[in-house]
N, C-alpha and C positions, 0 to 999 in steps of 0.2 A: 491521648485519647482513651488509651486502655482503661484509665479509672474514671472517664467522664460516663455520662448517662447517655446512650446511644439511641438514636431513633429506631423504631421497631423493625425496619426495613434493612437495617445493617446486621449481617451475619458475622459469625466468629469461625475461624479456622475451616476455612472452604477448600476443596478440593480443585485445583486448577487445571488437571491434566485433560479435560474434555472442554476446556477454555482456551485451548490455544492449538491452532492446526496442526503443529508439529508434534502434538501429544506427548510433551515433556513433563515429568512428575513435579509436581511442588504445589504448596497451600498457601493460601493468603490469610493473616491473621485477622484481617477485617475485609469483608467483602459487601458491596451494595449493589444491586442491580437498579440502575436509574431509569425510570420510565417516564419521569416528568421533572420538568427543569425546576420546581419549587422543592425537591427533595435535596437537590443541590445546595440550594440557598439554608434547607435546614442544618446542614453538614459544615457550610462554610465557616471558618473563623474560630471552628473549635478545638482545632488540633494541630500541633506542630509536628505531628507524626508523618512519614512518608506516606505520599499519595501517587496513584498512577491510573491515568484514564485508559481503559481497555475497550476496544471496539470488538470486532469479529475475531480478535486473536490471531489474525493470519500474517501479522507482521511481528512477531514476538517470540524472542528467544528467552524460554524461562530458565535460568540457571539454578533455581532451587526454589527454597520456601521465600515467601516475601512477607516481610515484618511490618508493612505499613497498611494502609487503607487502599484496596483496589474498587475502582468504580466503573462499573462494566455499563456503557451506554446503551439503553434499549428504548430511547426515545423513537416513537413511530409518527407517521404522518407524512402526507406528501399531498400538494396542492399546488394549482396556479395561484400566484399571487398577484401578478400584473402582467400587461401587455402593451406593447407600443408598436409603431410602425416597423421596427427593426426586429424586435425580439419578444420570446415570451419569457417571463420570470417564474421560476418553479422552485418552491421551497420543500425540503425535506427534512425529517427528524434525523438526528444524528446516529440513532440505533438502526435506522433502515438498511436492509441488505443492498450493497451496492449495484449488484447485477440485476436484482429484481427492480429496483428503481431506475435504472437504465432502461430495461424493457418496459416498463409503465411508460416510460415518458413517449417512447416510440410508438406504444399503443395508442396514447393521446393525440398522435400526428405532431409531435415535437422533436425533431431531429437535432442530433449534434452531440451525442455522447456515444452514438454506436460504436466507435472505434474502440471503446475502453469497455466492450463487453466481456463478461466472465471474469473480470479482476476480483478477487476475493477481498472480503472486507465489509466494512461499513462505510455510510456515507460521511459520518464526522470525520473519520480518519482519511478520507480522500485528498482534501485541500492541506492536511498537515504532510503528507508525503508528497503532493504534487504528482498523484499517479498519473502514469502515461502510458500510452501504448500506440504503435501502428500509425506514429504522425500526429498525435494531439495529446495535450496535456491538460488535466483538468483545469488548470489556471485559463487556459483559454475560454473555458465556458462558466467560469466563476465569477458570481455579482458579489456576493457578502456573506457573512456567519455571524451567529450569535454565541457568545461562550459565557459562561458564569465564573466570576473571579472567585476561587475558592477560599480567599483570605478574608473578603468582604460580603459576598453574597449578590455583588452588583453585576447586572448583565452588560457586558460590553459587544460592541459591534465593529466588526472589522470589513473594509471594501477590499477590492483586488489591490490597489495600490498600497495599503497598508500591510498585505500579508508578504510583499517582497518576494515573490514566487521566483525559484530557480528550479535546476534539473534536481527533481527529488527532494525538493527545498523549499521552505517557508520560513514565515516569521516565527511559528511554532517551534520550528526544529532550530533556527538561528538562537532564539532565547531559551531553550532547553525547556518549554512548556511541555512538551511531548513526553518528557520524563520526569519532572518533579510536580506535575498535577496541580500546577497553579491555576490553569486555566482548563475548563472543560466545556468542549464544543455541544452545544444543544440542536442547534439547526443551522443549515446550509441553502442559500438560493443559488439557483444557476440561473446564466441567461444563455437561452438557446436560439439562435439565430435564425430570422425568417428566411433570409436571403442564403439558405443552405448549399453547400457545394460538396461533394463526395470526396474523401480522402483514400484514395486506394493505391498510393504510389509504392506501396510494399511489395516486393516479388511475390510472397507468400499469398497476400490478399489476391493479388491479379492472377495468380494461378488459381486459386480457389472459384473465384468469380467465374472465369473461364470454363472450370470443370463444371460449372452449374449454367453454362450457357447464357451468363448475364452479362451483357454489353453496357448497359446504362443502368447500374443499380441504384436502388433508392436506398433509404437509411436502414430499412429492416433486413434487406438483403445484404448489406456490408455486416450488421450486426450478426447475421446466420452466419455468415463466410467466416468471420473471427472467431466466433465462439465454436465453429467445428475446428478451426486451426489450433486454438487453444486445447480442445478437448484431447486433439491427436498428439500435441507435444507435452502436454502437463498432466501431472497425475492427479486424480480426484482427492483431496486431503481425507475424504472419508473413508477411502481404500488404501492409502500410503499416505501417511501423515508427512506433511511440507509445508512450508512456508512461500510457495511462489517462488519467483526467481529472488536467490538468495543473495547476490552481490550485484552492486551498482555498475553499469556500464561505464569505465573509467573515461574522463576526460583529460586529455593531455594537450601540451603545447603542439604547433605546427611543425616545428623542428623534430620532436620526438615522434609523432605520427609520420613524418617523411623518412625518418631512419627506420622506422618499424615496416614500413610498407615497403621499403628498398629490400630489407632482410625477409621479410614475409609477405609476397605478394597477395597472397590469399587472405590476409587480415581485412576483415569489414571496418571500414572508415566512414564517418558520417560529419562532414565539416560543420561546424557552428558558426552562429552570427558573429561571435566575438573572434573569430579567426583560429579558434581551437580544434580539435577534432574528438568526436566520440569513438571509441573503440568497442567492440564486442566482447562483452566479459564471457559470454558462453563459448566463444572461439578461443579466447586466451585458456580458458579452463579446460575445453577438450583437447586443444594441442599441448596442453601440460600433461597429459596422461590421465585426468582423472574423469572423464565420461564415463559414466557406469561403473565406476570404481568404488568400492567401500573402505571405509576404515572404522573397522567393530561394527556397531549396529546402524550405523549412517553410511550414507553414499551420496555421490553426484549422479542423479539420474541418467539412466541408459538413453533416454531419447531425448534428452534437454540438458546440457552439462550445467546450466545455470541453477538448476533446482537443485536443492540438498533434500534428502529424504530420509525419514526414520525407517528403516527396515523392522524396527519392533523392539520395545524394550530400551531405547536410547534415553540418556539422560542429558542435560545441558552441558555438562562437561564433555560428552561425546561430541556432540555438533561443536563444541568450541573447538577441540582438537583437529577436526577435520577441517573447519573453517581455517584454522592457523598452517594447516599443512597446504592446503590449497594456496592460499594467499603466498607461503615460502615459494612455492615452486613456480607460481606465475612471475614473482618477483626476481626469481633467479634466471628464470629463462628468457623474459622479456622486459626486465626493468620496469613494470608495471605494478603498483599497488592497486589493490582491490578492496573496496570498502564494503562491508556487509550492509544490507538494508534493513534487516529485523532489529527492532530495539532489544538491548539485553537488559532484562530484568533479575 
C-alpha cells in the first residue's frame, strides 16, 4: 500500500502514544481515523499490508512501531431502531464511548447495561472482547453487529448465535479478526429487556447500595454504585496510564479448583455452568506478592492487583517484562496460568 495512492484521510507516520491508555510509545506507518463506513469501503482490497482496528486503545499493549495501517474507529451515532413487547433494540456506532453510551441508554429509560458502567473503551470493541462485570456479560444484551470486510468492501451482519460468545471471547477473537484487521465493526445493536431485573449479588455492589440506603435499586442507582466502586478501585488512565484489568480470571477444572481451595481457603471461586470454576486473578497476583510492587517504570496497582500501571516513561518491553514475571510467580505458587487481556501490537 505504501506505493499506492491513498485516500486523503490516511496519514503517514502517526504518533500512537496518546492513542493507547497505557501511554506506551510507538508510531503507525499509516493511520486513518474512520468516522463513516464508506471510508472503509474506499480502503478495502487495496492492500496486503498489515491492518489493525483500534477502538479507544484501552485494551492494547503497544510493543513498538507498527508498520501497517491502523484504523481508528470513530463512527458515532446512537438510536432506538426497534421495539417489541419484550425489548428495546438500540444501535450505536462503533466509535461511541462505551460508558457514555451506557449512561445514555439509562437516560432514555432503557435498562440492562448498568452493570457494565465505567468500562473503558468503545462500543465496537465491546462484543469482540465480550466485556463483562458484576454478574453480566455484553453477550447477554447483544443483538447484532455490522462489519466491513476489508478484502471486498462488503458489509457483513452477525447475530448473537453467529458470534459464538464465551468468557472474554467471541468469533472475532477465535478467527483472529481482532488481530489481522480483516473485519472492521461499524455498528452494534443491543437488545435491552423490558422485563428488567436488578443484578446486585456481588458483595461490593450490595455494600455500596446499603451505604447509600438503597433497598430496591433502579438501573440508574446500580450504575452509580458500580461507577463509584470502580473509581475507588481503579486508576483513571488520564492520571495513571493503565489498560484496566490486565489478566483474565483463569478458569480451571473442578479437580484443580478443589485442590486450590483446600490449600488456600481464602481463594475466591466462582462455579461455571460447565462444571469448571473461575478463579480471581487479582487474588492470585496479590498473594504472589505483586500488589503495589513495581518492576522498573511499571507495576501492579496498589489498590487492585489485577491492574498494571505505567508509572511514567515505560515502553512495551517494560510491560512485557512485568507481565512475564507475574505469570511466572503465579504459576510457581499456584500452578495456574494467567492470560493477558490486552492485545499485543
